[in-house]
N, C-alpha and C positions, 0 to 999 in steps of 0.2 A: 740828432734825435728823430727827425721826421723820417729819415731813411730806415731807422731801426723800427719805427712804428709801422711803417709800410710793410716791412719784412714780417713783422709780427701779425699784421692783418691777413696777409696771404698765408702764413702758416696757421693762423687761426681758422681760416676758411677750409683748408685741407683737414685740419683737425676735426672741425665740425662735421664734414662729410665722412671721415672716418668713424667718428662716434655714432653718426646716424646709422652707418652700415653695421657696426658692431651691435648696436641696439636692436636693429631689425633682425639681424641674424640670430641673436640671442633669444628674442621673443619667438622667432619662427622655429628655432630649435626646441624650445619648451613646448610649443604646441605640437610639434612633430612627435616628441617623445611622449607626450600625454596621449595623443591620438594613437600612436603605435601601442602603447600600453593598454589602452581601451580595447583596441582591435585584437592584440595578440594575447594579452594577460588581462582580460576584463575582471577576472575574480580578485586580482591583486589590488586594481583600482577601487572596486566596490567594497573591499574589505575596510577601506579607510572611511567609508561613509556610512552615517547612522541610518538604519532603516527600522521603523517601528514594526511589531508583529502585524501580519496581515489580519489576523482575527484573534480574538481571545474570549474565552468563556470561563465560567465558574460553575463546578459541580459540588455538591455537598454530599457525602457519604460518611456514615459512622461518626457523626459529629465533627467531622473535619472538612475543610474547604480546599478543593484542588482547582489550580488554575491550569487551563488547557489552552495552548496557544499554538498558532501556525506562523512560522517565520520563513525568511528566505535566506538560504545559504549560498553565497557566491564563491566559496572556496572550491578550487579545482576548476573553475570555469576558465576555458581558454578557446582560442580559434581552432586549434587542431582537433580537440575532442567534440567541438560543436554541440556541446551539451546545453540544455536549457538550465537555468538556476534551479537548485534543488529546494523543494519545499520541506521544511524541517518542522516536525511536531514536537512540542515540548510539554512536560508535565511537572508541576511543582506543587508543593503543599504551602497553603497561604498562611496557616498559623504556626508553622514550624519555627522553633527557635533558631535553627540554622537552615534557613531557606536555601534552596538550590534547585535548578531545573535539571531535568534529565530528558534526553530525547527518547521519544517512544515511536513505534511503527506508524506509518501513515494510516489514515482513516478518512471516510467521507463525512460521517457524522457520528455523534454520540448521543446517548440518553442514560438516564440514571434513575434508580429509587434510592431508598435511604441506605442500602447496603453495598451497592455495586454501581460501576460505570460500564456501559456497554459501548464499545467502539466498533462501529459497523463499517465494513468495506465489502467490495463485490466478492462473493463466494465465501465469506467468513465474517465472524465477529469475535472480538476479544472482550474479556471482562477483566475488571480490576477491583478488588475489595479493600484496597488500601494496603495490602501485604503482598498478595499473590496475583499473578496473571494466568489466565486460561484462555485457550483458543478453541473455537468450534467451527468446523467447516460446514457449509450448508449451501444447497442450491437455492434455498428460498431468499437469499440476499443477492439480488441482482445488481444492475447498475444504479448509481446514485442511491443507495439505501437510506431509508429514514425509519426510525424505529420508536417504540413506546413499550414500556413495561406495565404488565397487568398481573393480577394473581394467576391468571390462566397461563401466562407465558409471555413471549416477546412478540409483538406485532412488528412486522416489516413490511414497508411499502418500498417497491424498487421496480426498476424496468427489467422485465424478462422477455426475451424474444421480441424486443422493440414495442412491447406493451406493458402499461402499468399493472402490477400484480400485488396483492395484499395476501400475506401469509402469517399464520399464527404458529410460532415455534414453540413446542412443548417438549418436555422430557420424553413423552410417549410417541412423538412424532410431528409431523407437519400438516396443518390444516389450511387449505386454500379458502379465502373469503371473498365472495364476489363484491366488487365495487359498485358504488351506486351509478346509475345510468347517467345521471346529470354530470358526474365526474368524467365518466369515460366519453361522453359526448362533447364535452367542453373542449373546443379546439384551441381556445384562447387562454387556458389555464397556464399558469407559469410553474416553474419548477419548485418553488417554495412551499410545497404542501406540508402541512403539520398535522400531527396526531397527538391526541390526549385520552388518558383513561380516566374517567370521571363517573363516580357512583354506578359502578358495574356497566358502564357504556363506553364504547370507543367512539371518540369524536374525531371528524376529519374536516380540516380547514384548508381552504385553498383560494388564492387571489386569481381574478380573471377580469381583464380590462380594468374598469374602475371600480369594481365591487369585489366583495370578499364573501365567499360562500361557506356554509358549514352544514353539517349533517351528523347524525349519531347512529350507532349500530348497537342493538340490545342482544346480539347473538343469534337473532333470527331474520330480522329486516333492517333496511335503513329507513330513518325518519324522512319526513319531507324536507328537501333541501331549502334553506332560507339564506338570505343575503342581507347585506347593508353596505353603505357607501365606504369605500377604502380611502383614507387620507394619506396613507403611506405604507411602508413595510409594517406589517402587523405580526407580533409575536404572541403566541398563546401558551398558557401554562394554567395548572389546576392544583388546588389543594383539596382537603376533604370536604370543603363546603362549597366552593365556587370555582368557576372558570374565569380567568382574567385575560383580557386582550390588551396588549399594550401597543401603541402606535405613536410615530412622531409627526407633529404637525407644525408647518411653517407659518408663523403669523408675520405681520409687517415688521416686527421689532427682532425677534429671535426665536429659534426653534424651541418646542416644548414637548414633553412626553405626557401623553394622556393614556387613561386606561379606563375600561369599562368591565363590569363583573356580571357573570350569568349565575342567577340564583332563583330557584323556585320557578323555573320556566321562563324567565324574562331577563333582559339585559338592562343593567342600570344606565343612567345618564352618564355621558363621558365626563371624566374629571381630570383636570390638568394638575399634575404632580408639580411640586415646588421645585423643579429642576429644569434649568434652562440653560442653553448655551450651544457651543458648536461641538456636537458629538461626532465622534468617529464611529462608535458602535455602542449598543446597549443590549442586555439580555436579562429577561426575568428568571428567577430560580426559586425553588423551595428549599429551605434549609432549616432543620430542626423543627418542622412543622409551620415556619413562619415565611411569609412572602418577602422576597429581596428583589432588588434590581441593581444589576452591574452596569456601571456606566463608564465608558472610555471617552474622555475629551482630549484636547491636545496637550494638556499639561499634566493630567492626573487619571487614575483609574480608582473609582470609589464604589463601594458596595453599600447600598442603602437598604434599610429595613423599611417596608411599607406598612404603616399603622395609621388607621382612622383616615385613610385615603391621603396620606401625606408621606413623603420620603423622609426618614429620620435617621439619626445616628449614623452618618456616613463612616465607614471604615476604608481609610486609604489603602489600597492595594498595591499601588506602585505608580510609576510615571509612564504615560503612554509613549509620548515622542520627546518631549523636552526634558529628558532626564539627565542624570549626572553622566551617563555614558554619552549622550548626544553632545553635551557641552564640552566633555573631555575630548572627544574626537574633533570637534570644531577647533578647540583650542590647539590641539596638536597639528592640525592642517595649517592653521594661522602661523604657528611658530615656524613649522618647517618651511613654509613658502617665504615667510620673512627672512629667515636665515639664508635661504638661497638668493633672494633678492638683494640682501645686505652684503653678501660676499660679491655679487656682481658689481654692485655700487662701489665697494671698496676697490676692486680691480680697476674698474673704469675711472675712479678718482686718481689712482696712482698713474694711470696712463695719461690722463688729461694734464696733470701736474708736471709730467716729464717733459711736455712740449710747450707749456704755456708760460707766459711771463707771470711770475708769482707775486710781485710786489710792485707799488707804484710810489714815486716820490712826489710829495706835494707839501709846500710850505716848510721846506727843510725837514720834513718828517716822512719816514718810509712806512707805508701801509701794506701789510701782507693780506692778500685776498683769502678769503675762507674757502677751503677745499670743498669740493662736492660731497665728500664723506661727512665732513663736519656739519654742513648744512643739513644733510640727510639725517644724521643722528639727532640734531636739534629738532627737526620736524616730527621725528617719532616720539620724542619726549613730549613735545607740546601737544601731539595727537592723544597720548595717554592721558595727559592732564585734562584735555577737553573732554574726553569720553568718560571720565570717572563720574561726574554727576548724572548723565543719562543712563549710565550703566547701573549705578545704584538704584535709581527709580525704576528702570526696567526690571531688575532682578527682583525687586520688592514686589512688583505687580505680577511678574511671571509666576512666582511661587505662592501668591495669594490664592485663597480657596476659590474666589469667584471670578478671577480675572478672565480665564478662557471661557467662562460661562457668560460673558457679558461682551457682546460685540462692539458696544459703544466704548467700554474702556480699552478694548483691543485697538479700535480705530484711534481713540484719543492718544494712547501712548505712542502709536506709530507716527501720528502728526507731530506730537511733541518732539520725539526724537529726531524726525527730519528737519523741523524748523530750527531746533537747537544746534544741530550739527552743521547746518549750512550757515545760519545766521550768527551762531556762537563762534564758530571757527573764523568766520570773516572779522567780526568785531574784536575777538581776542588778539589776532595778529595785527590787525589795523591800529587799534588803540595803543597796544604796548609798544609796537615798533615805531609808531608816530610819535609818542610821548617820551618813550625812553630809549628807543633805538633797538630793543631786544626784548624777547620773551624769555620765560623761565628756561626753556629748551636752549636758547641762544646763549644765555648767561652761563649755563652749565658748560656748554661747548666752548665758551670763550670767544664768541663772535657777536658782531653788532652791525646794525644798518645804518648807513650814512648816506647823505646826498653824494652825487659823483664828484663834487668838489670837496668832499670829505668834511662837510659841515653836518649839523644836526639833521635828522631826518625830517621831521614834521608830520603833522597829522595828514595833510593832503597827499604827501608822497606815501605815507603809510597805507591809506585807502587805495590809491592808485595801484601800488604794487601788489596788493591782495586781491583786487578786482581781477587781475590779469592771470590769477592762478588758474582760472577756467581754462585758458589757453595752454598755460605751462603744464598743467596736469594731463593734457591729452596724451593718449597712448603710453600710459603708465610713466608719466613725468618725462618722456623722452623729448618732448619739444623744448622744455625747460633746460634739460642737459645740453642738448644740441646748441641752444642759444648761448649758455654759458661757455662752451667750448669755442664758439665762434666769435666771441666778442673780447676785446682787449681787457675789460675790467671784470670779467667773469659774471656777466649780467644775464639773468633770464629775461623773458620778455616783459615780465612785470617790472623789473629793475630798469630796462630801457625806457618804458613808458613814464615811469616816476622819476627817472634820472637818479637812481640810487645805486649803491653798491653794498656789498657784504664783505667785511674785513675782520681779521683777527683783532680783538680787543687788546688795546695798550694797557699794559700793567703799570699801575701808578704806586 
């Protein structure tokens, strides 16, 4: 018997080296394939990954709301063509019974009145009235055009011959309007200049350093330029009675959206809206004569109506990032990678069983050692069972209205999930294996944990073998697999330390 055992030990040593080589080559092969695909066919790789829209806005015309978004299209991306990812512009009707997006031509910016949306690009602009499209070519639209509609025509601010230029495009022709000297002389002004038409005047807003400047044009001259402190990106909009400036301000707790209104020649005190959270983007708009605010957070996109200085009646537009598409792609990736890994474990298990001692005689009883594949399936079942409670709690919070708007809840659920998965996983296996020798996963797979003398496991051994999972799990559980291949009794490191074995359960 001693000679046989010595031979088995030598054979197991060679087997362990072979398993290590197979595991390393398999892992290296997967990484090589992955990097080769990313290098040669990045479009194929990125098509499996969920990406939110880069930007999204809403425009209201003819009593309908239209969602305008800019997305990234990775299809066709490859090393040979050396193309950059394509920006894709989409248009969809928000209140359509059968909503669907359609791709539209690229544009730099858009503006709208109650009847049309104007999409501005260098050298031309396109209009959409809800039914028909029309395109107008014009030299008045230079680089990075921004526009605003007035009863007189379309005002366009753009870069022409490397200088900012303001033009009024009318049916009768194009009129050039001189820009205020303060605007032209401001070397620190940023690109995010905004224009508004309010009570027969053109208003110009621009940020510079830490201040926000504004002036108005009455058709003859620009008013005196005024400024106020800038707290963050400011977005301006006007209805028939007031100009509204919205901005995001970060407090010690969480970001909030503030707004101030210009009426009768003065600005009101800033007011914080009852909207807080982790915002991706937001934009004010006027629809049916009412002031609205479109807000994108990580979990949802909502359209609020602003009444009495409060945001009310949120209309859920859609999901911004963590939508059904995101979770479905994540599930697909998990299933695909799990199936590949499961197939590899099965082949490795067959290979190990072919060269190892499969059973052990003790006390006139033969015990068959549990194969790698059975132990892996049991672990998968137990992992699913362990993850059910935090998955339910997380899903509940993920789709709650205020979860992503409250960083404290976000942090709390993250800490809860982390502690539960670490501590819960350890206690689950330790207690059940120590007291009963098996978990639900092991029971389903017909295997049990015993001491290496084939007596009952015990709590201490149960705790010891699971503490060592930290080492066994290293490099995708390869350390544990090598240990099983190299020991007589199919023991991973945790089993060696705890003096335990995993065997097929005896049927009674």
